[in-house]
N, C-alpha and C positions, 0 to 999 in steps of 0.2 A: 436189453441190458439196462439195468438201473445204475445210475452214476453215484458212487459213494463219495467221490471227490474228483477234482480236476485232474489229479495225478493218475487216478485209476483210468480215466477216459483217454488221456493222451498216451499212456503206456499201452493201451489196447490197440493203438494205431488209428483211432477214430479221427484224429486231427492231422495225421502224418501225410495223408494222401488226398488233400483237398485240391482238385483241379481248378485252374484259373477260371475256366468257363463257368463252373458251378458258383464260384464266389461272385462273379460278375452278374450272374442271373438272380442273385439274392437281393432283396430289398430290405435294408437294415434300418431299424428304428429303435430309439431308446429315449431316455429323458435325463435332464440334468438341471441343477438349480443355479440360477443366475441372480445376483444381487448388485446393489450399487457398489459394495465394497469387495465382495467375495464371489468368485465363480467356483462352484463345485462341479467338476466334471470328471466322472469316473473316480480314480483314487486321489489325484493331487488336488490341492487347494491353491488358488491363485489370488493375489490381491487385486482389487479393482476399485478405483483408478490405479495406474501403475504405482508400484512401491516407491516410497520416498526414503531419503536418508533418515535415520533414526532421530537425528538432531532437528529435523524439520517437522517432526510429528508433534502436534499439540492436541489438547482435549477437543478442539473444534474439528480436527481432521480424522479422528478415530471414531469408529462405529462398532462397539462391542457386540451388538446384536442387530446386524443390518437387515432391513426388509429385503425379501427376495421373491422371485417368481420361479416356478417350476415349468419348464418347457419340454414338450415332447416333439421330436421330429426325427428325420432320417434321410438317408441318401440311397440312390440306386443308379444303375447304369443309364437310365433314361431321364434322370434329373433328381431334384430335391423334393422330399416330403415336406410340405409346408409346416412351419412351427405352430403348435397348438399349446396355449398356455393354460395351466391348471388354475382353477379358481382358488384364491387365497383361503386357507384354512380347510380346503376340501380333503376328505378322506378318500384316498385313491384305492378303493376296493374294486372288485370285478365289475360291479354294476356301474360305477362311475367311469371306469376305464372303457367299458363297452359303449356306454351312451355318449360320453363326451369326447372320447379319443377315437376309438375304432370305427364307430358308425360314420362320423364325418370323414375319417381317413379313407374308408372303403368307398364311400359315395363320391368323394372328390379325387383324392390323389391316386388311389389304386386304379380306378377306372381311367383316369387321365394318363398315367404313366404306363399302365399295362392293360389296355382295353381287352386283350384276349386272355387275361389272367395267367399269362405264362411267366410268372415270377414266383419266387419262394419268399414269403414274408418271414423275416428274422427279427424277433423282438428281444427285449432283455429278459433277465431272470427274476424280475420282481414278482412278489406273490400274486399281484393282480394280473400279471402276464401269464404266469405258469398255472393258474388255477384251472380246475376242471370246467368251471363255468365259461371262462374265456376260451379254452380249448374247444369246447363244444360249439360256442358261438362261431368261431372261425371255421370249424368243420361244417356247420350248417350253412355257412355263407359260401361254401365250396372254395375256400382260399387255401392254397398250398402254403404251409408254414412249417418252420422248424420247431419240432416238439422239444420240451424241456429235457427229455431223455437223450436227445441228440446233440446237446450242447453242454458247455461247462456250467456247473451251478455257481461257481465263483469266477467271474470273468477276469482273466489276467491280461487285459488289453488286447483281445483278439479280434474285435470287430472294428470296422472302419470308423464308426461313430466315436469309439473310444480313442483310437490312436490318430484320428485325423480330424473329424468334424468339430468336436468340442474344443480342441486346441486351436484350430483355425479360427473359430469364432472368438475365442479368448483373445487371440492376438489382434483381431480386428477391433473388438470392443475396447481393448486397452488404449487404443488411439483416440477414443472419443471421450468427451466429458459429459457423462450422464448423471443427472441429479435426481431424476424421478423415474418411478417404475414404468410408467406409460411411455416415457422416452426410451427406456431400456428395451421394451417390447418392440417399439418402432425401429430401433437400431438393429435388433436381432432379425427382424423381417427384411430390412434393407440389405444387411450383410449376407444373409442366406441367399437372396436372389442373385448376388454378385459372384457366387462361387462358380468358377468355370467348370464345365462338364469334363474337360480333359483332366483337371485336377481330381475330380471325383473318380474317374476311371483309373487313374494311377493308384489311388488309395484302395480301390476294390481289387485291383490286380496284385497288390502286395499282400493281400490277405493270406493266400496259401503259404507264402514264405514265412509269415509271422506264425501261422499255425504250426509249421514244421519246427520253427525255433522254440515255441512253447513245448512241443513234444520233447525236443532234446533237453529242454530246461526242466523236464519232469513236472510241467504244469505251473511253474513259477512265473510271476509277472515279468514281462520284458519291457524295458523302456523304449527301445528302438532297435531296428535291425540295420545291418549294413548291406 
């Protein structure tokens, strides 16, 4: 089945009956942009450092075009995928994604977290992720992975990275005073290591409930679930 839109897929029942065990067995990974002033994670944009009152803002405290870094990472029931930072100015095509992200990930994290290969790799819907070159690479490496046809082309906050990981990191980073990008990278690495496994498991276990809510919302984005 080819997916024309997120609504088509959820109406077909593809997301309605996602068992908890399947969600927990998945290894989720995606990317987001972090900067000294702004964190872009999924749809929302957040100010960084914490937002000040408008009267306190001066020309010296605003950055209209902040420098930023793109980081790729993820979570699984066995732990966290270590963050990998995209080189500034790099074009993230299939070749770059495979060489700089997937190869180190498979050599390090995948073997460390799932030495028997008994996990489903669930990446984002970016062109470099969904390309035929990337799909063939993962197939040749004998990695079980979620194919683009099996997931929503426009993610309405359905994966744990979107509704948990990036928000959690944002809250932690907002408590820091980071003025340089290398300090931001260090802060991300430190905060990622401190995420309790129990918290990750709760996020994974809530995935089926969110998928059902997206189904009933006809594919629209949901902020949170009760």
